[in-house]
N, C-alpha and C positions, 0 to 999 in steps of 0.2 A: 832810507836807507835800504839800498837791497843786497837782501842775503844771496847766495849761489849753495845749491848743493848738487852732489855728485849723485850722475844717474847707472842704474847698474842696465847697460844694456845687452841681451842676450844675442850671442852671433852661432850661425849655422854656417857650413859650408859645403855646399852640394857641389857632388864628384861623378861623373861619369864613368861605368864600366868599361865604356867602348866608344870609341870616335874612329867616324870612317868618311876618308875623303876621297868623293865619287871621281872617278878620271874616264875621261874619253879613250879607251883605246888608241884610237888613229890619231887624236891630236896630243894627249896627253894634256889635254884644259877640262874644265868642270864641262860636265853632257849637257846636249841640247835635249830642249823638251821637258816631258813633267818624268818625274823621277817622284816614289814612294819608298815607304820603309814601313814593312810590317813587323813588330816582334812577337816572337812566341818564346813561350816555356815550356821546361819539361816537368811535366806535372808527375807526383811518387809511383805512378802507376806504368813511368817510361815513354807516356806520350807525348807530341807537341801539340800545345794547346794555344790557340791565338790569344794575344792580349789586346786589350784596346788603350795602350797605352800610346800616347804619340810622339814621335821622335822630335828633338828641337834642330834646327836647322843654325850654326852661330854663324859670325859674320864670314869668317872665311870660307863658307859651303861645306863645315863639314857636320854630319850627323852624327847625333849625341843622345843621351838618356840622363840628362844631369837628374839627380834625386831617386835612381832608379835603387831599389834595398834601403832608403834610407828610415830609421826608425825609430819611434822616441828610446828605444833600448833594444839595442842589438847585441846583448853580453851574451848571451845563450843559444844565437840563430848562425844557422849556418850559411855557407853560401849557394847558389840555385844557377841551373844551367839555362843559357837564353839563348837564340841564335835570331837573327836578321834576314829578311827576306829582302830584297831590291827590284821594284818592279816599275821600267824602265818603258816608255813608249818606244824608242828609239834602238834599245838596245837588248843582249844579252849579257848576266852578271856572268864574269868570268866564273864565277864562284862553280856555279852552275854542272861545270865538266866533271866533279866528284863529289857535291852536295850539293843538298837543298836551302843552305844556308851560312850565312859567317855565324861561329859558335862561338861563347862565352861565359867565362862567370864571373857571376855578379857578387862581390861580397859585402855584407850586412854592416852598416856605419850609425852612427848618433852621433850628437853633437857635440860629445865626447871623446866617442872613440871615431879615430877613422877607419877607411874600409882597410881590410889587411892586405889587399893589394891597391894601389893607386894607377893608373892610367897617364904616361906623361904626352905620349904623343898619340895622334892622328894616325891609322893604317890605309894604305889606299886600296878602293874598292873599285873595281879594273871592270868597266862595263863596255864589251865586245860589240861592234856596232849590228845591226839586226838588219833582214830584206830590206826594211823600209826607211833605212839612214839615209841622210840623203845628203850622197856623195858627190863632191865637187864634178862639174862636167871633166876635167882633164884628169880627171882618176882612172883607169880602168877597173872595171869591176866585173869580176868569177861568178857568176850565179849559180848554183843547182843543187841537189838535196844527195843526203848520204840514207843508205838503205843496209837494211841488215841482209844476212844471210836472203831470207824469205820475202824480200822487197819492199817490206814497213818500213817508212823512215824511221829515223834517230835521231832526235830529240837530244840536243845539249853535247851534239860532237865537236871535238875540235878540230878546224881545218885550217891551215897553216901552208903556208909557200917558203919553206927552209925555216931560217929565223927571223924572216923580214914581218911577216903577215900575220895575222893571227883572228879565226874567229869563231862562233862557236854556234850550231844550228841552233833552231826556235822550236817549237812546241811541235811543227808539222814536219819536222829534218829538213828545213833547206837553208840555204845563206847566200850569203852575199860577198863576197874575200874582195879587198879593194889589192890590186899588184901594181904598188907605184916603182919595184925595182926590177920586175920581170923582164927580162930581152923577149923583144920581139925574134920572130921567124926561128927560134930554137927551142927544143922539147923542153915545159916548164913540168916538176914533177908538184903534183896537190898531193896534200895527206890528209888524211881523218882517221879519229880514234874515238874511240868511244870510251872513257877510260873507267867506266862504270863496270863496262863489261870485258874489258882488253881488248877488243875488235879492232881491229885497224884495216885500211886502203889506201891505197895511192891510182892516182890515174897519172898521164901525161897529157899536157895541151898543150897546142902551140897557138900566140900570138900574134895576130888580132885576132885572128877566126875564131877561136872556142867564146869569146865574147859573146857573139850571135846569139849563142841556144843554151840551154841550161843543161848544167853538167850532171850527171849522177857519177856517185863516188861510190861501188858495195866494201862492206866491211866485213871482217871474219876473224 
């Protein structure tokens, strides 16, 4: 005769305090090439310190950190502040126009007590095309550099054509701006802004002639 006993099974649920959906600004789709996420923590001295925690990619491509701030007993612990920095071969992340990373708080939790704040949905992390982005041959691309009043290149400056196109300069201050909607043979304003310093500048170009040489956009 067989007898059955009920077994007690421990269960725990892992939460991620952030979810990032990486989005190619040009296509609205998942990014091309290699992308990595680095996680930093703000320590008690107010200094950012890089961690060795690895992000998890969900089946839908969301970058997450399940289990971050999970503890055996979280009842007396306080939330901690983190940031994610994205490294991409073909992009400059949009957050870099005014921040070194995407910051968030992670609330402690344990097997009994869920985190005080539970993130329900992923947020979009926009990646703008870098100068080495493989644009399709039919897309006109304006290339150039943004410089400050001393002539020094300005990294992480926003370069725009109206409300239609937007990229960020790379670490050398260079950019590659697609111009899918600009008209030919009429003046087209191209704006640049360094949001960290408040400096701005504008140049006027004409297509297709402006595509054949590097353009310089001074900001002041």
